N, C-alpha and C positions, 0 to 999 in steps of 0.2 A: 556762467558756463560757456566756454568757447565752442564754436562751430568748425568742425574740421571738413576738409574737402574729401571726396571718395576716390580710391585707388582707381587706375584705368580698367576698363573691361578685359584688357590682356592679363593685368596682375590678378584680378578677382573677378573671373566670369561668373562665378556663383556665390549665393550667400544664403544663409537660413536665418528667417525673421520671426520673432516671436511677440507676442502682445501686439499684434498687427491689427490694422485697420486700413480702410481704403476711402480716401478724400478725394471729391470731386472739386477742381478748381475752376472758377470763371474769371476770364481776364476781360480786357477792356472791349475787345470785339465781341458781338453777340455769340457769334459760333466758335469762340476761341475757348475750349473747354477740354480739360484733360483729367485723367484719373491717377492718383498716385498712393502707392504704399508708404503707410506711416508707421514706423514699428521699431522694434529694438534688435540689433544685429548682434547675435550672440558672440560670434567669434571675435568681434571687434569691441564688443562691451560698449556700444553706442546706440543712441537713437539715430534714425534715417528717414529721409524722404527719398523715394525713388524717383527717376525719371518717369515720364508718362508710360502707363500700362499700354502694352501691344496687344498681349495675348494672355488668356487664363485658362489653365488646364484644371477642371474642377476635380477629376479624378485623381490627378497627382499632387493637387494643391500647389501649383507652381505658377509663378508669374513671370513673364518675359517682358523687358521693359524697353523703351526707345533706344537706350544706350546699348541693348544687346545682353544685359545682364539677367541671369535666371535666379529668381528668388524662391526659396522652398518655404512655404508657409508652414509653421510648426505649431500645433495646439489650436484652441480656439482663440477667435479675435480678443483684443484685450486694450488695455490702456498702459501706457509707461510714460512717465512724467519727462523723461529725456527725449523721448520721441515727438513729445508734444512741444517740447520746446524747440525743436528743430524745425517742426512744422511752423510754428508762429514765426521763426525768422525766415524760413523759406517762403512763406507767403508774402512777407513784407518784401523781400529782395526781389520776388518775380511779379509784383504788382497784382496779386489775387484780390478781385475785388468782391467776389463771393465764393462760398464754399459750402459744401454739403457732405456728411458722413453717408456713404454709400455701402458700407461694410456688409449690411444684409443682403445686398444683391451677389455676394461673393461667400455665400454659405459653404459650409465645408461637410466632408462625408468622412466620419472616422468611425 
């Protein structure tokens, strides 16, 4: 399965993500830690890993990332094989040394 680049923030300022989870990635430096959305972007029909999470609004279930993109989280957290495939390659490409699933810290209100 190929890995595709993501369109610029100007072209796609917002996306909706389903079957989402939040992963914490730890890199070489002790304090080099970031959190990322991993999920399925419905409009594109592909798995995706976001840039680092900067803001989370629990009431609206939206996440703003380092790139400035706004993700609307739809439904309950979940698993998607395409998203996991992208996450696996993203971790390798970015030199992630440790990871943790921190989705439970992003509970939803529906």
